[in-house]
N, C-alpha and C positions, 0 to 999 in steps of 0.2 A: 739265657745262654748257658750252655754247659760244656764241660770238657770231658773227653773220654780218655781214661788212662791207657797208655800203651806200655805193656810190660817190657822190662829189659830184655834185650835180644830180639825184639820185634821192631819192625818198621811200619809206619803208617803213611799212606798216600791218599790224596783225594784224586779220584779218577773222573775225568770228564769225557763223556761219550758225545761224539759229533757225527753229523751226517750231511750228505749232499744229496738232494733228491732230484736235481735237474742236471742234465748233461751240460757242462760248460761250453760256451761258444768256442769254436776252434781258434786257437792262437798259436803263433810260432813258439817253438821250444827254444828257450834261451841257449846261447852257445856256451859250451864248456869243453875243457880239454879231457873230459871223461867219457867213458863208454858204458853202456848198459848191456851186459852179457847174460843171456838166459842160461840158467843152471837147470837143465832138464832133470838130472838126477844127481844133485850135489852129494859128494861124500860126506858122511856125518861128521868126521873130524874137521874137514875143511869148512863146513857150514858152521860148526860150533866155534871154530877159531875166528871166523869173520864176525859172527854174532858177538863174541866176547870183545873183539877189537873195537867194534862200533858201540856196543851197549854197556860195557863195564863202567864208564863214567856216570851212567844213569841207573845203575844197579839192575840192568837187564839180566835175568838169570833163568827165566822160565824154560828156555830151550836147553840150557846147560844141565838141568837136573832131570830132564826126561830120559827114560831108558831108550836104547837104540830103536826098539820096535815102535815105540810111541812117536818118537821124532821122525822116523822114516815114514810112518803112516801119514804124517802131515806133509812133510816137504817133498815126498815122492808121489803124493796124490795128484792125479792129472788135473784136478780142479784148483790146485795151488800153483801159482806162478812165482818162482824164485829167481831173482836176478842179482848178479854181483855187479857192483860199480867198479870199473877198473881205471887206473890212471894211464897216461900215455905209454908207460913201460909194461902195462898188462898186470900190474900189482892190484890186488883186490883192496879197495878202499871204502866200500860202502855196500849196503844191502837194501834191497827192495823186495817185499814179499806181499803178493796179492792173493787173497783167499776167496774163491768163487764157490765154495762148497755149500753155501746157503742161498740159493737163488731165490729171488732176483737181486740179492745183495752181492756187493763186492766189499770185502773188508781189507783195509790197508793194515795188514797185520804188523809189518815192521818196515820202517824206513829210517835210514840214517847213514851218516858218513863218519869216518874215523875223526877223532878230535882235531887233528892237524888241519882238516878241511872245513871245520865249522866256522861260520862267520865270514865266509869268502864268497857268498852268493851262489854256491853250487847247490844248495838246497832248493833254490828256485827251479833249476834245471831238473833236479831229481823229482820234484813234485809235478812238474809239467809232464815228465815221462810217466809218472804214476797215473795221472789223470787220463792221459791218452790211452794207456793200456787197460785201465779199469773199466772205462765206459764202453763195454761191448754192447751189441744191439739188445741183448736180453737183460741188461743191468738196469735196475730202477732206483737203486740207492747205493751210494758209496759211503762207507762209514769207517770211522777210526776212533780210537780212544787214546787219550794222553793222561798223564798224571803229574802230580807236583814233584815227582822225582826226575821227570824229563827236564830238558833245557828250559829255563825260565821263558824262553822265546817260543816254545812249542805251541802253546795254545793260541797265541796271536798269529803264528805262522799258519796254522790250520784254518783259522777264521779268515785270514787274508786270502787264502786260496779257495774260499767258497764253502767251507764246512760250517755248520751251525750247531752250537751246543744243544743237546736234547736231554741229557740226564747226567746225574752226578752220584758217585758212591764213594765210600771210604773202604780202602783195602788195607788189611793188616796181615803181615806175613813175617816169617822168621828171617832175620837178616842173613842174606846169603854169604856175607863175609865171615860170619862166625862159624859157618859150616865148611868153610874153605872152598866154596864154589867160586867166589871172587876173592882177590887179594884184600887184605885188611885195609889197604890204602886206597881201594877203589871208591869213587864217589865221596871225596873228602868233605863235600858240602852237606852230606848226611851224617850227623854224629853217630858214631859207633858206641852203643851202650851195652856192654856185656857184663 
């Protein structure tokens, strides 16, 4: 057994890749006081704001450091479906992004709710929505990846919903808190070593 040093200012995560190769049996979508609203062409600032609200506790930063052209090329691509989850007042409280750019796959690129909604069962509703939207007639594989920076329940959640782990990698990257991309107090469960 060996350890790989991670330099100060860097963060390491174990990434698990999962997939679902069979369309799930139709099932009712659990009830929730939330709505899924298609974002046909989300504004970049609005998208980044919601991405940050949902993902900062887990050090999501990839979309925050992309330049406008790169981000726009992804989220405005007709093969990428972006949805905002809204509460009964219409406030955006979650994000779902499905990427169909590599047929016959659909990638669950991002899924999440703001921290105040975690642990209340709304993830079941959101995943049911994701599966219903992902399995178009030409999709043969639905895939997702999670890592050790995500919620400790994430891997079990994906497995419970029919995804099977197929590969694992270690990802090392510069801590986005040190660059000011996320506040220094984001993701306090991940020690900040500067």
